[in-house]
C-alpha positions as YAML, in Angstrom:
chain: A
units: angstrom
residues:
- id: 1
  name: MET
  ca: [-4.11, 45.17, 219.86]
- id: 2
  name: GLY
  ca: [-1.48, 42.69, 221.08]
- id: 3
  name: LYS
  ca: [-3.53, 41.82, 224.14]
- id: 4
  name: LEU
  ca: [-6.62, 41.17, 222.05]
- id: 5
  name: VAL
  ca: [-4.70, 38.71, 219.89]
- id: 6
  name: MET
  ca: [-3.44, 36.85, 222.97]
- id: 7
  name: GLU
  ca: [-6.98, 36.56, 224.33]
- id: 8
  name: VAL
  ca: [-8.20, 35.19, 221.01]
- id: 9
  name: ASP
  ca: [-5.34, 32.65, 221.04]
- id: 10
  name: CYS
  ca: [-6.58, 31.42, 224.42]
- id: 11
  name: GLN
  ca: [-10.15, 30.80, 223.29]
- id: 12
  name: PRO
  ca: [-9.76, 27.02, 222.66]
- id: 13
  name: GLU
  ca: [-8.95, 26.59, 226.36]
- id: 14
  name: GLU
  ca: [-11.89, 28.69, 227.40]
- id: 15
  name: SER
  ca: [-13.38, 25.94, 229.61]
- id: 16
  name: ILE
  ca: [-10.19, 25.77, 231.70]
- id: 17
  name: VAL
  ca: [-9.22, 29.43, 231.86]
- id: 18
  name: PRO
  ca: [-12.37, 30.95, 233.44]
- id: 19
  name: SER
  ca: [-12.45, 28.58, 236.43]
- id: 20
  name: PHE
  ca: [-8.72, 29.14, 237.00]
- id: 21
  name: ASP
  ca: [-9.20, 32.93, 236.78]
- id: 22
  name: ASP
  ca: [-12.16, 32.77, 239.19]
- id: 23
  name: ASP
  ca: [-10.11, 30.75, 241.69]
- id: 24
  name: CYS
  ca: [-7.24, 33.24, 241.47]
- id: 25
  name: VAL
  ca: [-9.53, 36.19, 242.04]
- id: 26
  name: VAL
  ca: [-11.20, 34.64, 245.08]
- id: 27
  name: LEU
  ca: [-8.21, 32.90, 246.62]
- id: 28
  name: GLY
  ca: [-5.29, 35.10, 245.69]
- id: 29
  name: ASP
  ca: [-2.16, 33.04, 245.09]
- id: 30
  name: VAL
  ca: [-3.66, 29.63, 245.94]
- id: 31
  name: LYS
  ca: [-3.17, 27.19, 243.07]
- id: 32
  name: ASP
  ca: [-5.98, 24.92, 241.93]
- id: 33
  name: MET
  ca: [-4.42, 21.48, 242.37]
- id: 34
  name: ARG
  ca: [-6.83, 19.96, 239.83]
- id: 35
  name: LEU
  ca: [-5.35, 22.17, 237.12]
- id: 36
  name: GLU
  ca: [-1.83, 21.61, 238.41]
- id: 37
  name: ALA
  ca: [-2.41, 17.85, 238.23]
- id: 38
  name: GLU
  ca: [-3.45, 18.08, 234.57]
- id: 39
  name: ALA
  ca: [-0.29, 20.05, 233.82]
- id: 40
  name: VAL
  ca: [1.85, 17.48, 235.65]
- id: 41
  name: VAL
  ca: [0.33, 14.65, 233.62]
- id: 42
  name: ASN
  ca: [0.86, 16.48, 230.33]
- id: 43
  name: ASP
  ca: [4.50, 17.17, 231.19]
- id: 44
  name: VAL
  ca: [5.59, 13.55, 231.68]
- id: 45
  name: LEU
  ca: [3.01, 11.40, 229.91]
- id: 46
  name: PHE
  ca: [5.54, 10.61, 227.16]
- id: 47
  name: ALA
  ca: [7.83, 8.84, 229.66]
- id: 48
  name: VAL
  ca: [5.36, 6.55, 231.46]
- id: 49
  name: THR
  ca: [2.99, 3.78, 230.34]
- id: 50
  name: GLN
  ca: [-0.12, 5.63, 231.50]
- id: 51
  name: MET
  ca: [-0.93, 8.57, 233.73]
- id: 52
  name: TYR
  ca: [-4.13, 10.46, 234.47]
- id: 53
  name: VAL
  ca: [-5.85, 12.51, 237.14]
- id: 54
  name: SER
  ca: [-8.04, 10.24, 239.25]
- id: 55
  name: GLN
  ca: [-11.76, 10.62, 238.66]
- id: 56
  name: ASN
  ca: [-12.64, 8.30, 241.56]
- id: 57
  name: LEU
  ca: [-10.81, 10.13, 244.34]
- id: 58
  name: ALA
  ca: [-12.15, 13.53, 245.31]
- id: 59
  name: SER
  ca: [-9.94, 16.39, 244.16]
- id: 60
  name: ALA
  ca: [-10.17, 19.86, 245.61]
- id: 61
  name: LEU
  ca: [-8.42, 23.20, 245.35]
- id: 62
  name: ASP
  ca: [-5.73, 22.01, 247.76]
- id: 63
  name: VAL
  ca: [-5.30, 18.35, 246.73]
- id: 64
  name: ALA
  ca: [-5.51, 16.18, 243.62]
- id: 65
  name: TYR
  ca: [-4.67, 12.54, 242.96]
- id: 66
  name: ILE
  ca: [-2.84, 11.17, 239.95]
- id: 67
  name: ASN
  ca: [-2.66, 7.54, 238.87]
- id: 68
  name: VAL
  ca: [0.55, 6.53, 237.14]
- id: 69
  name: GLU
  ca: [1.86, 3.29, 235.68]
- id: 70
  name: THR
  ca: [5.59, 3.29, 235.10]
- id: 71
  name: ARG
  ca: [7.29, 1.64, 232.15]
- id: 72
  name: GLU
  ca: [8.17, -1.21, 234.49]
- id: 73
  name: GLY
  ca: [4.45, -1.90, 235.01]
- id: 74
  name: ASN
  ca: [4.31, -0.60, 238.60]
- id: 75
  name: ARG
  ca: [1.20, 1.35, 239.53]
- id: 76
  name: TYR
  ca: [1.06, 4.23, 241.98]
- id: 77
  name: CYS
  ca: [-1.44, 6.72, 243.27]
- id: 78
  name: LEU
  ca: [0.17, 10.13, 243.78]
- id: 79
  name: GLU
  ca: [-1.07, 12.96, 245.95]
- id: 80
  name: LEU
  ca: [-0.42, 16.50, 244.73]
- id: 81
  name: THR
  ca: [-0.58, 19.35, 247.24]
- id: 82
  name: GLU
  ca: [1.21, 22.65, 247.83]
- id: 83
  name: ALA
  ca: [3.90, 20.56, 249.61]
- id: 84
  name: GLY
  ca: [4.60, 18.66, 246.38]
- id: 85
  name: LEU
  ca: [3.96, 15.13, 245.16]
- id: 86
  name: ARG
  ca: [4.16, 11.87, 247.08]
- id: 87
  name: VAL
  ca: [3.14, 8.25, 246.69]
- id: 88
  name: VAL
  ca: [0.01, 7.50, 248.74]
- id: 89
  name: GLY
  ca: [-0.87, 4.11, 247.25]
- id: 90
  name: TYR
  ca: [0.54, 1.21, 245.28]
- id: 91
  name: ALA
  ca: [-2.49, 0.78, 243.02]
- id: 92
  name: PHE
  ca: [-4.71, 3.15, 241.05]
- id: 93
  name: ASP
  ca: [-7.16, 5.17, 243.16]
- id: 94
  name: GLN
  ca: [-5.67, 3.84, 246.40]
- id: 95
  name: VAL
  ca: [-4.86, 6.06, 249.37]
- id: 96
  name: ASN
  ca: [-3.15, 4.34, 252.27]
- id: 97
  name: GLU
  ca: [-3.17, 6.71, 255.26]
- id: 98
  name: ASP
  ca: [-0.39, 4.66, 256.91]
- id: 99
  name: LEU
  ca: [2.14, 5.56, 254.22]
- id: 100
  name: SER
  ca: [4.42, 8.44, 255.08]
- id: 101
  name: ASN
  ca: [6.42, 8.76, 251.88]
- id: 102
  name: GLN
  ca: [8.43, 11.91, 251.41]
- id: 103
  name: TYR
  ca: [7.22, 14.76, 249.25]
- id: 104
  name: HIS
  ca: [9.02, 15.60, 246.02]
- id: 105
  name: GLU
  ca: [9.04, 19.15, 244.74]
- id: 106
  name: THR
  ca: [8.61, 18.01, 241.14]
- id: 107
  name: VAL
  ca: [7.10, 15.09, 239.27]
- id: 108
  name: TYR
  ca: [10.47, 14.66, 237.57]
- id: 109
  name: SER
  ca: [12.20, 14.03, 240.89]
- id: 110
  name: LEU
  ca: [9.51, 11.61, 242.06]
- id: 111
  name: LEU
  ca: [9.46, 9.57, 238.84]
- id: 112
  name: ASP
  ca: [13.25, 9.58, 238.70]
- id: 113
  name: THR
  ca: [13.29, 7.69, 242.00]
- id: 114
  name: LEU
  ca: [10.49, 5.28, 241.02]
- id: 115
  name: SER
  ca: [11.28, 4.37, 237.44]
- id: 116
  name: PRO
  ca: [14.53, 3.68, 235.59]
- id: 117
  name: GLY
  ca: [12.39, 3.51, 232.42]
- id: 118
  name: TYR
  ca: [11.19, 7.06, 233.04]
- id: 119
  name: ARG
  ca: [14.78, 8.21, 233.53]
- id: 120
  name: GLU
  ca: [15.81, 6.57, 230.25]
- id: 121
  name: ALA
  ca: [12.84, 7.98, 228.28]
- id: 122
  name: PHE
  ca: [13.43, 11.44, 229.70]
- id: 123
  name: GLY
  ca: [17.14, 11.27, 228.86]
- id: 124
  name: ASN
  ca: [16.41, 10.09, 225.32]
- id: 125
  name: ALA
  ca: [13.89, 12.90, 224.78]
- id: 126
  name: LEU
  ca: [16.46, 15.40, 226.01]
- id: 127
  name: LEU
  ca: [19.12, 14.01, 223.67]
- id: 128
  name: GLN
  ca: [16.72, 14.16, 220.71]
- id: 129
  name: ARG
  ca: [15.86, 17.76, 221.54]
- id: 130
  name: LEU
  ca: [19.54, 18.70, 221.75]
- id: 131
  name: GLU
  ca: [20.25, 16.94, 218.46]
- id: 132
  name: SER
  ca: [17.36, 18.81, 216.84]
- id: 133
  name: LEU
  ca: [18.67, 22.13, 218.12]
- id: 134
  name: LYS
  ca: [22.15, 21.27, 216.88]
- id: 135
  name: GLN
  ca: [20.86, 20.44, 213.37]
- id: 136
  name: ASN
  ca: [18.71, 23.57, 213.20]
- id: 137
  name: GLY
  ca: [21.63, 25.70, 214.35]
- id: 138
  name: ARG
  ca: [23.75, 24.87, 211.29]
...
């Protein structure tokens, strides 16, 4: 019974789940970078001006591109692969093959180096969450 309830709970995301499941069945442990990119965006959208998966650059199972504008107004194109995230352009939908920026394991690490505004927003969100936990704990 418990499993049935969990499957029902997942129904609203039906369009995402089947393609992910299909990829996992065919490719084993390979992650679909398009889905990973959506998750990355959703994780940190609150701390940047805008961020979205590029529709103009071709994504694939092994690579996806994310456009991000920091709170300082700087725009970047990020590449997401199994190696991590790195800046590949200094404008939306721009890939400069000559750039050899280092990979970051997480979007948090990458944005922390690019944007003091991100760091501040992330810190404030963390403080609010801790304050909320403290109030609810009384």
